[in-house]
C-alpha positions as CSV (number, residue, x, y, z in Angstrom):
1,X,0.0,0.0,0.0
2,X,1.3,3.5,-0.8
3,X,2.4,5.6,2.1
4,X,-0.2,8.3,1.3
5,X,-3.0,5.8,1.2
6,X,-1.8,4.3,4.6
7,X,-1.8,7.9,6.0
8,X,-5.4,8.5,4.8
9,X,-6.5,5.2,6.3
10,X,-5.0,6.3,9.6
11,X,-6.7,9.7,9.4
12,X,-10.1,8.1,9.0
13,X,-9.4,5.7,11.9
14,X,-8.2,8.6,14.1
15,X,-11.4,10.5,13.5
16,X,-13.5,7.3,14.1
17,X,-11.8,6.7,17.4
18,X,-12.4,10.3,18.5
19,X,-16.1,10.0,17.6
20,X,-16.2,6.8,19.7
21,X,-14.3,8.5,22.5
22,X,-16.8,11.4,22.4
23,X,-19.7,9.0,22.5
24,X,-18.3,7.4,25.7
25,X,-17.7,10.7,27.4
26,X,-21.2,12.0,26.5
27,X,-22.7,8.7,27.8
28,X,-21.3,9.5,31.2
29,X,-23.2,12.8,31.1
30,X,-26.3,11.1,29.6
31,X,-26.3,13.3,26.5
32,X,-27.7,10.4,24.7
33,X,-28.8,12.0,21.4
34,X,-25.1,13.0,20.8
35,X,-23.9,9.6,21.9
36,X,-25.8,7.8,19.2
37,X,-24.9,10.4,16.6
38,X,-21.1,10.0,17.3
39,X,-21.5,6.2,17.2
40,X,-23.0,6.4,13.8
41,X,-20.2,8.8,12.7
42,X,-17.6,6.4,14.1
43,X,-19.0,3.4,12.2
44,X,-19.2,5.5,9.0
45,X,-15.6,6.6,9.3
46,X,-14.4,3.1,10.2
47,X,-16.0,1.7,7.0
48,X,-14.5,4.5,5.0
49,X,-11.1,3.7,6.4
50,X,-11.5,0.1,5.1
51,X,-12.6,1.3,1.7
52,X,-9.6,3.6,1.4
53,X,-7.4,0.7,2.4
54,X,-9.0,-1.4,-0.4
55,X,-8.7,1.5,-2.9
56,X,-12.4,1.7,-3.3
57,X,-13.9,5.0,-4.2
58,X,-17.0,5.9,-2.2
59,X,-19.5,8.8,-2.6
60,X,-18.5,12.0,-0.9
61,X,-21.8,13.0,0.6
62,X,-23.2,13.6,4.1
63,X,-26.3,11.7,3.2
64,X,-24.8,8.2,3.0
65,X,-26.4,5.2,4.7
66,X,-24.1,2.8,6.3
67,X,-25.8,0.1,4.1
68,X,-24.2,1.7,1.0
69,X,-20.8,1.6,2.6
70,X,-21.3,-2.0,3.7
71,X,-22.2,-3.0,0.2
72,X,-19.0,-1.5,-1.1
73,X,-17.0,-3.2,1.7
74,X,-18.7,-6.5,0.8
75,X,-17.3,-6.3,-2.7
76,X,-13.9,-7.0,-1.1
77,X,-14.9,-9.1,1.9
78,X,-18.4,-10.6,2.3
79,X,-17.7,-10.9,6.0
80,X,-18.9,-7.4,6.3
81,X,-22.5,-8.7,5.9
82,X,-22.4,-9.5,9.6
83,X,-22.9,-5.7,10.2
84,X,-26.1,-5.3,8.2
85,X,-28.3,-5.2,11.4
86,X,-25.8,-2.8,13.0
87,X,-26.1,-0.5,10.0
88,X,-29.9,-0.6,10.2
89,X,-29.7,0.4,13.9
90,X,-27.0,3.1,13.5
91,X,-27.9,4.8,10.2
92,X,-30.9,6.7,11.5
93,X,-28.8,8.2,14.3
94,X,-27.1,10.4,11.8
95,X,-30.2,12.6,11.7
96,X,-32.9,11.3,13.9
97,X,-32.1,13.3,17.1
98,X,-30.1,16.1,15.4
99,X,-33.0,18.3,14.4
100,X,-36.3,19.3,16.1
101,X,-38.8,16.5,15.7
102,X,-41.3,14.4,17.5
103,X,-38.7,11.8,18.2
104,X,-37.8,11.4,21.8
105,X,-34.3,11.2,23.2
106,X,-32.8,7.7,22.7
107,X,-33.0,5.3,25.7
108,X,-29.8,4.6,27.7
109,X,-29.9,1.0,26.5
110,X,-30.0,2.2,22.9
111,X,-27.0,4.5,23.5
112,X,-25.0,1.7,25.1
113,X,-25.9,-0.6,22.2
114,X,-24.7,2.0,19.8
115,X,-21.4,2.3,21.6
116,X,-20.9,-1.4,21.5
117,X,-21.8,-1.7,17.8
118,X,-19.4,1.2,16.8
119,X,-16.6,-0.3,18.9
120,X,-17.2,-3.8,17.4
121,X,-17.1,-2.5,13.9
122,X,-13.9,-0.6,14.6
123,X,-12.3,-3.7,16.1
124,X,-13.4,-5.8,13.1
125,X,-12.0,-3.4,10.6
126,X,-8.7,-2.9,12.4
127,X,-8.3,-6.7,12.3
128,X,-8.8,-6.6,8.5
129,X,-6.1,-4.0,8.0
130,X,-2.4,-4.8,7.4
């Protein structure tokens, strides 16, 4: 892998880890809508790190479902299918609690689950990287 490609992968992973770290800190303060948002962001950036590693071009948009990224990851490794349910859980958190709506704040259990999913996806991808 080219050095600049490796550096870009590390940048994505650093941002992903920071999102996860933010989620954990916010969980302690019970700011749950931001916890789930940062978990979705962490998962998204983790998947993008894998795609950069594989040399796969992905759409540069803020309106990107995790399912789209998983489909791209599966072109290189079908093992990513195990995260389909996680993507369905995390994807709505990108916007669901970010704007005024009738949606209530997420439950504590949902926020804890989001942290666990984002951390598991990060661990999974790190194991796939050289």
